[in-house]
C-alpha positions, 0 to 999 in steps of 0.5 A: 477492503472488504469483510469477505477478504478479512474472512478469506485472510482469517481462513488461510491464516487458520488453515496454515497455522498462522497465529501471529497476525491480525486481520483488521478491516479499515481504510487505507488512509485512516487505519483503525489502529493505535499508533506503534501497534504495527511490527510490519505493514506489507502492502501488495499494489493497494497504495496505488488504488488510493489518490491520497498517497501522502496520507496512506504513508503518514498512516503507515508512518504510525507503525513499524516497517513498511514493505510494499510491491507496487508499480512506479510510473515512468512517464505520463500516460496517453489519455486513452489509458489514463481514464481506463478504469480497468487500468486504474483498478489494476494499479497502473494508472494510479502509480506515482513516480520514484522521485514523488515517492521519495519526496513523500517518504523523506517528507515524513522521516522514513529512514532506509528507503530502498526500491528494488526493481523486478521484472 
């Protein structure tokens, strides 16, 4: 999301002698990458920060496998929670329901969709 985050990732990869990765700065809704140039997309609670989730998954569809760790919404949030920006920035109130997620993924023709619940 920022140049500093990219530099931090590059430094961590170098420290750990990892050379089979590439870090590219871009927006999740419009990745600056060629189609089919990605083996695996890994997202850890980033998709919930985007209001354009279908666009995010359409971008991911241009690549290889997708593995995400995120929060799914079970019920509507009370108004006090919904409009608190801290709850949005911590990926809570930007979450979507499992049915909505599956609907998007199926529409975009993702295959082998699995959800694993973690406590």
